[in-house]
C-alpha positions as CSV (number, residue, x, y, z in Angstrom):
1,M,-5.6,39.4,120.6
2,P,-7.9,36.7,120.6
3,R,-9.6,36.1,117.1
4,I,-13.1,34.5,116.7
5,V,-15.8,34.0,113.6
6,M,-19.6,34.6,114.3
7,K,-21.8,32.9,111.7
8,F,-25.3,33.9,111.6
9,G,-28.1,31.5,109.9
10,G,-31.2,33.0,108.0
11,T,-33.1,32.7,111.1
12,S,-31.1,35.1,113.1
13,V,-30.9,37.7,110.3
14,A,-34.5,37.1,109.3
15,D,-35.3,40.8,109.3
16,L,-33.9,44.4,110.0
17,N,-34.4,44.2,113.8
18,K,-32.8,40.9,114.1
19,I,-30.1,42.2,112.2
20,K,-29.4,45.0,114.6
21,A,-29.8,42.5,117.3
22,V,-26.8,40.6,115.7
23,A,-24.6,43.8,115.2
24,K,-25.0,44.5,118.9
25,R,-24.0,40.9,119.8
26,V,-21.2,41.0,117.7
27,A,-20.3,44.6,119.4
28,R,-20.1,42.9,122.9
29,E,-17.5,40.5,121.5
30,H,-15.3,43.4,120.0
31,H,-15.8,45.1,123.4
32,A,-14.5,42.3,125.3
33,G,-11.4,42.2,123.2
34,Y,-11.9,40.0,120.4
35,E,-11.0,40.5,116.7
36,V,-14.3,39.2,115.3
37,A,-15.0,38.0,112.0
38,V,-18.7,37.5,110.7
39,V,-20.3,35.5,108.0
40,V,-23.9,36.0,107.0
41,S,-26.6,33.6,105.7
42,A,-29.5,35.5,103.4
43,M,-32.7,36.2,105.2
44,S,-34.9,33.7,106.2
45,G,-36.6,32.4,103.0
46,V,-34.8,35.0,100.6
47,T,-32.7,32.0,99.1
48,N,-36.3,29.7,98.2
49,Q,-37.4,32.9,97.0
50,L,-34.9,33.3,94.3
51,V,-35.0,29.8,93.6
52,G,-38.3,30.5,92.8
53,Y,-37.4,33.1,90.5
54,V,-35.1,30.5,88.5
55,D,-37.9,28.0,88.5
56,G,-39.9,30.6,86.8
57,V,-37.7,31.2,84.2
58,T,-36.5,27.7,83.8
59,Q,-38.4,24.9,81.2
60,G,-40.1,22.9,83.2
61,G,-40.3,25.1,86.0
62,N,-37.2,23.3,87.4
63,A,-34.0,25.0,88.6
64,N,-31.6,21.9,88.8
65,L,-32.0,22.0,85.0
66,A,-30.9,25.4,84.6
67,D,-27.4,26.7,83.6
68,Q,-25.9,26.2,87.2
69,R,-23.4,29.2,86.5
70,E,-26.9,31.7,86.0
71,Y,-28.7,29.8,89.3
72,D,-25.6,30.7,91.3
73,S,-25.4,34.4,90.0
74,V,-28.9,34.4,91.2
75,V,-28.9,32.7,94.4
76,A,-25.7,34.2,95.9
77,S,-27.3,37.7,96.0
78,G,-29.1,36.9,99.0
79,E,-26.0,37.1,101.2
80,Q,-24.6,39.7,99.4
81,V,-27.4,41.9,100.7
82,T,-27.4,40.5,104.1
83,S,-23.6,41.1,104.6
84,G,-24.0,44.9,103.3
85,L,-27.2,45.2,105.4
86,T,-25.1,43.9,108.5
87,A,-22.2,46.0,108.0
88,L,-24.2,49.2,107.8
89,A,-25.6,48.4,111.4
90,L,-22.2,47.5,112.8
91,Q,-21.2,51.3,111.6
92,E,-24.5,52.5,112.9
93,I,-23.4,51.6,116.4
94,G,-20.1,53.2,115.8
95,L,-17.9,50.3,114.8
96,K,-15.3,50.0,111.7
97,S,-16.7,47.6,109.4
98,R,-17.6,46.7,105.8
99,S,-18.9,43.7,103.6
100,W,-16.9,41.3,102.0
101,Q,-18.2,38.9,98.6
102,G,-16.4,35.7,98.0
103,W,-14.9,37.0,95.2
104,Q,-13.2,39.9,96.9
105,I,-11.4,37.8,99.7
106,P,-11.0,35.7,97.5
107,I,-12.6,32.2,98.4
108,I,-11.7,29.9,95.4
109,T,-13.8,26.8,94.4
110,D,-14.1,24.0,92.1
111,N,-16.5,24.6,89.1
112,A,-19.6,22.3,90.6
113,H,-21.7,25.4,90.6
114,G,-24.9,24.8,92.8
115,R,-22.6,22.6,95.1
116,A,-19.3,24.2,94.6
117,R,-16.3,22.8,97.2
118,I,-13.8,25.3,98.7
119,L,-10.3,24.8,97.3
120,D,-8.5,27.5,98.8
121,I,-8.9,30.9,101.0
122,D,-6.2,33.5,101.2
123,G,-7.1,34.9,104.7
124,A,-4.3,37.9,104.5
125,R,-6.6,40.4,103.4
126,L,-9.3,39.5,106.1
127,I,-6.3,39.6,108.6
128,A,-5.0,42.5,107.9
129,A,-8.7,44.3,108.0
130,L,-9.0,42.6,111.6
131,E,-5.4,44.2,112.7
132,Q,-6.9,47.7,111.6
133,G,-9.7,46.9,113.8
134,E,-11.9,46.3,111.6
135,I,-15.2,44.1,111.6
136,P,-15.4,42.4,108.1
137,V,-18.7,41.0,107.5
138,I,-18.8,38.0,104.9
139,A,-21.2,36.8,102.2
140,G,-21.3,33.2,103.4
141,F,-22.6,30.3,100.9
142,Q,-20.6,31.4,97.9
143,G,-16.9,31.9,96.1
144,V,-15.4,32.0,92.6
145,A,-15.1,29.2,90.3
146,E,-13.0,29.4,86.9
147,A,-13.5,32.2,84.7
148,R,-14.3,34.5,87.5
149,R,-17.5,33.2,87.7
150,Q,-19.6,33.1,91.0
151,S,-20.2,29.6,92.9
152,T,-22.6,28.5,95.3
153,L,-21.7,25.8,98.0
154,G,-25.1,24.1,98.3
155,R,-27.3,24.6,101.2
156,G,-26.2,25.0,104.6
157,G,-23.1,26.6,102.7
158,S,-22.7,29.4,105.0
159,D,-21.7,26.9,107.7
160,T,-18.7,25.5,105.5
161,S,-17.6,29.2,104.6
162,A,-17.5,30.0,108.4
163,V,-15.4,27.5,109.0
164,A,-13.1,28.0,106.2
165,I,-12.7,31.5,106.9
166,A,-11.8,30.5,110.5
167,H,-9.0,28.0,109.7
168,A,-7.9,30.9,107.3
169,I,-7.4,33.5,109.5
170,K,-6.3,31.6,112.3
171,A,-9.2,32.0,114.6
172,D,-9.2,30.8,118.2
173,R,-12.9,29.4,117.4
174,C,-16.1,29.7,115.2
175,D,-19.3,30.1,116.9
176,I,-22.3,29.1,114.7
177,F,-25.5,30.8,115.7
178,T,-28.7,29.5,115.0
179,D,-32.6,28.9,116.0
180,V,-31.1,26.1,118.6
181,D,-29.0,26.6,121.6
182,G,-26.9,23.5,120.9
183,V,-26.5,20.1,119.6
184,Y,-29.2,17.6,121.5
185,T,-29.3,14.0,121.8
186,T,-32.1,14.3,119.3
187,D,-34.9,16.4,117.6
188,P,-36.6,18.1,121.0
189,R,-39.5,18.6,118.6
190,I,-40.1,14.8,118.6
191,E,-38.5,13.8,121.6
192,P,-39.4,16.3,124.4
193,K,-36.8,14.4,126.6
194,A,-33.9,15.0,124.3
195,R,-31.0,16.4,126.2
196,K,-28.8,19.5,125.2
197,L,-25.0,18.2,125.4
198,D,-22.0,20.3,126.3
199,R,-19.4,18.6,124.2
200,I,-19.4,16.3,121.3
201,T,-16.4,15.5,119.2
202,Y,-15.9,16.3,115.5
203,E,-16.6,12.3,114.6
204,E,-20.0,12.1,116.4
205,M,-21.1,15.5,115.1
206,L,-20.1,14.4,111.5
207,E,-22.4,11.4,111.6
208,M,-25.2,13.2,113.2
209,A,-25.2,15.8,110.4
210,S,-24.6,13.6,107.8
211,L,-27.3,11.5,108.9
212,G,-30.1,14.2,109.3
213,A,-29.2,16.3,112.3
214,K,-30.3,19.7,110.8
215,V,-27.8,22.1,113.5
216,L,-24.8,21.8,111.0
217,Q,-23.9,21.1,107.6
218,T,-22.0,18.1,106.8
219,R,-19.2,19.5,105.2
220,S,-18.6,22.1,107.6
221,V,-18.3,19.5,110.2
222,E,-15.5,17.7,107.9
223,L,-13.5,20.9,107.1
224,A,-13.8,21.7,111.0
225,M,-12.7,18.2,111.6
226,K,-9.6,18.1,109.3
227,H,-8.1,21.4,110.5
228,K,-9.1,21.1,114.0
229,V,-11.3,24.3,113.9
230,R,-13.2,24.5,117.9
231,V,-16.9,25.1,116.8
232,Q,-19.7,26.2,119.0
233,V,-23.2,26.3,118.5
234,L,-25.2,28.8,120.1
235,S,-28.6,30.4,119.7
236,S,-29.1,33.6,118.3
237,F,-32.2,34.5,120.5
238,E,-31.1,33.5,123.9
239,D,-27.6,34.3,126.0
240,K,-26.7,30.8,127.4
241,P,-24.3,28.1,126.5
242,G,-24.4,26.0,123.5
243,T,-22.5,22.9,122.7
244,L,-18.9,22.7,122.0
245,I,-17.5,20.6,118.9
246,V,-13.8,19.6,119.7
247,N,-11.2,16.5,119.5
248,D,-12.3,13.2,121.7
249,E,-9.4,14.0,123.7
250,E,-10.9,17.0,125.2
251,I,-14.1,15.0,126.3
252,M,-13.1,13.2,129.7
253,E,-15.5,10.2,129.1
254,Q,-17.3,9.0,126.4
255,A,-21.2,8.3,126.3
256,L,-22.1,4.8,124.5
257,V,-24.3,6.9,122.7
258,S,-24.4,10.2,122.0
259,G,-27.6,10.9,120.0
260,I,-30.4,9.3,117.6
261,A,-30.7,11.1,114.1
262,Y,-32.7,10.7,111.4
263,S,-33.5,11.8,107.9
264,R,-36.8,11.6,106.1
265,N,-35.1,12.7,102.8
266,E,-34.3,9.3,101.4
267,A,-35.1,7.7,98.3
268,K,-34.5,3.7,97.6
269,I,-33.9,2.4,94.3
270,T,-32.9,-1.4,93.6
271,L,-31.7,-2.9,90.6
272,F,-33.0,-6.7,90.3
273,A,-31.2,-9.3,88.5
274,V,-27.9,-7.5,87.9
275,P,-25.3,-9.2,86.2
276,D,-22.5,-10.6,88.9
277,R,-19.2,-9.7,87.1
278,P,-16.4,-7.2,87.7
279,G,-16.9,-3.6,86.6
280,V,-20.9,-3.8,86.9
281,A,-21.1,-2.0,90.1
282,A,-18.8,0.7,88.6
283,G,-20.9,0.8,85.4
284,I,-23.8,1.9,88.3
285,F,-22.4,4.3,90.5
286,G,-19.9,6.1,88.0
287,P,-22.5,7.7,86.1
288,L,-24.7,8.9,89.2
289,A,-21.0,10.2,90.5
290,E,-20.6,12.1,87.4
291,A,-23.7,13.7,87.9
292,A,-22.9,14.9,91.7
293,I,-25.2,12.4,93.1
294,N,-24.3,11.1,96.5
295,V,-25.1,7.1,97.4
296,D,-25.3,6.5,100.8
297,M,-26.6,2.7,102.1
298,I,-25.6,0.0,99.8
299,V,-26.7,-3.6,100.2
300,Q,-26.0,-6.6,97.2
301,N,-27.5,-9.8,97.4
302,S,-25.9,-12.5,95.3
303,S,-28.0,-15.5,94.1
304,V,-27.7,-19.0,94.4
305,D,-26.1,-19.5,91.1
306,G,-23.8,-16.6,91.6
307,K,-24.8,-15.5,88.1
308,T,-26.8,-12.4,89.0
309,T,-27.2,-10.1,92.2
310,D,-29.9,-7.8,93.6
311,M,-28.5,-4.5,94.3
312,T,-30.1,-1.5,96.8
313,F,-29.0,1.9,97.6
314,T,-30.2,4.9,98.8
315,I,-30.1,8.6,97.7
316,D,-31.3,11.8,98.3
317,R,-35.2,12.1,97.7
318,K,-34.6,15.2,95.4
319,D,-32.1,13.2,93.5
320,L,-34.6,10.3,92.7
321,P,-35.8,11.7,89.0
322,K,-32.5,12.2,87.9
323,S,-30.9,8.9,89.0
324,L,-33.6,6.9,87.4
325,D,-33.0,8.7,84.2
326,I,-29.6,8.0,84.2
327,L,-30.0,4.3,85.5
328,E,-32.9,4.0,83.0
329,K,-30.3,5.0,80.0
330,S,-27.3,2.5,81.1
331,R,-30.0,-0.4,81.9
332,A,-29.6,-2.2,78.9
333,A,-25.7,-2.1,78.7
334,L,-25.9,-3.2,82.2
335,G,-27.9,-6.0,81.9
336,V,-30.5,-4.6,84.7
337,K,-33.6,-6.6,84.5
338,Q,-35.7,-4.4,86.6
339,I,-35.5,-1.0,88.4
340,F,-37.6,-0.7,91.7
341,H,-37.8,2.7,93.8
342,A,-39.6,4.2,96.6
343,A,-39.5,7.5,98.4
344,N,-41.6,6.8,101.5
345,V,-38.5,5.5,103.4
346,S,-36.5,7.5,106.0
347,K,-33.2,6.4,107.9
348,I,-32.6,6.2,111.6
349,S,-29.1,6.0,113.2
350,V,-27.6,5.5,116.5
351,V,-24.4,7.4,116.8
352,G,-21.8,7.2,119.7
353,V,-17.9,6.9,119.9
354,G,-18.3,4.8,122.9
355,M,-19.6,2.0,120.5
356,R,-15.5,1.3,119.8
357,S,-15.3,-0.5,123.0
358,H,-18.8,-1.9,123.5
359,A,-20.8,-4.5,122.1
360,G,-24.1,-4.8,121.8
361,V,-25.6,-1.3,120.7
362,A,-26.6,-2.7,117.2
363,Q,-28.4,-5.9,118.9
364,K,-30.1,-3.3,121.3
365,M,-31.6,-1.1,118.1
366,F,-33.1,-4.1,116.2
367,Q,-34.5,-5.6,119.3
368,T,-36.2,-2.1,119.8
369,L,-37.6,-1.6,116.6
370,A,-38.8,-5.1,116.5
371,D,-40.8,-4.9,119.8
372,K,-42.8,-2.2,118.1
373,G,-43.2,-4.2,115.0
374,I,-41.1,-1.7,112.9
375,N,-39.4,-3.8,109.8
376,I,-36.0,-2.9,109.0
377,Q,-35.2,-2.7,104.8
378,V,-31.6,-1.7,105.0
379,I,-28.9,-1.8,107.4
380,T,-25.4,-0.4,107.4
381,T,-22.7,0.4,110.1
382,S,-19.6,2.2,110.9
383,E,-17.3,2.4,114.2
384,I,-19.4,5.0,115.6
385,K,-23.3,4.6,114.0
386,V,-25.4,1.9,113.2
387,S,-28.2,3.1,110.3
388,V,-31.4,1.3,109.3
389,L,-33.9,2.6,106.5
390,I,-37.8,2.1,107.8
391,A,-41.0,3.0,106.0
392,E,-41.6,7.0,106.8
393,E,-44.4,6.5,109.0
394,F,-42.6,5.2,111.8
395,T,-39.9,7.7,111.9
396,E,-40.9,9.8,114.9
397,L,-42.1,6.6,116.6
398,A,-38.3,4.9,116.0
399,V,-36.6,7.8,117.7
400,R,-38.7,8.0,120.6
401,I,-38.3,4.4,121.5
402,L,-34.7,4.4,120.7
403,H,-33.8,7.7,122.5
404,D,-35.7,5.7,125.8
405,A,-33.8,2.5,124.9
406,Y,-30.2,4.1,125.3
407,E,-31.5,6.3,128.3
408,L,-30.5,9.4,126.3
409,D,-32.2,11.7,128.7
410,K,-29.8,10.8,131.5
411,V,-26.0,12.3,131.4
412,T,-24.6,8.8,131.2
413,S,-26.4,6.2,128.9
414,Q,-25.3,2.4,129.3
415,L,-26.7,-1.1,128.0
416,E,-28.6,-3.0,130.4
């Protein structure tokens, strides 16, 4: 029998009526002849509430400063509740089902509590359950770390759980149900002319997810690409086609630009007059990496005399206080003269695998922004994307004018 994983996000299971609707949708696929495994998130708003509880008992009111092992124990309970309720809803309509927690499968993770990475999943017990006609309902977002401690995968981790489970049970496809009906050329709330894509490559989706698109969590796309798991993004509330995420070989003709992504969760740090010698960069970024702080855009400028350099990089805005604390502690030893930071910035990115074979994409982006008086602070590029850092106040304008410049409301987009 064909086998699929169906993953439902928080808005899809936000209340009991929606959980019952999820059960009916799962039943439809089951009756159509599929073996179905279900992965669920916590009910909408529950994880935030649980994090709030941790804030309330933590000195300084900041859950990030709490014992992350106990943090995981608290916040993982949201998915446990949803998985049990969904299994009960399936039983109520005559289907064989049971809930599974991360430790029962087991989903083995590393010890980076609060943002753990999956090391291994033994899919044998789930496969046996499926072959016996059971519908397993798996709590997403969680696993088990060393010393049998519960771990969580970080925000959006249920997507990663779903893709990893799809690979572990050799599923034909992983369907991600959410509050949008697919992947769009940009955020439709900003640009009403945004167009839904029928298909998008793993690489493009990975770039768009990492650059701010909220449809899928970045790690889930990385995992899907690594293991060639076909992923489909669908609406929980409308019965219509979604967007299929596949290898580029499955897309007949690549668009030059597939989408415009943005992120308002950025912060910029600039280190002035850093000694220009071997090992300095490692001394700066090593401690940040050890604190699990991801550094994104990096620009370095050398002075005329070659003795010092200015270094600018971006991080997630929520990591700014911790990053500044780490940098201040090592500032004297590294010889950094001054540290400047700004949190009022946004990252805007143009993404498309067609860039590999066409010139002029970056120039068009820069000229379009310049025509509207939008200053570019930092630039980074890859084979299939160009990203710029701009003042946050220009975010929506930048998205709209770039969407128009690349004619993304049309089925194909070409440079003039």
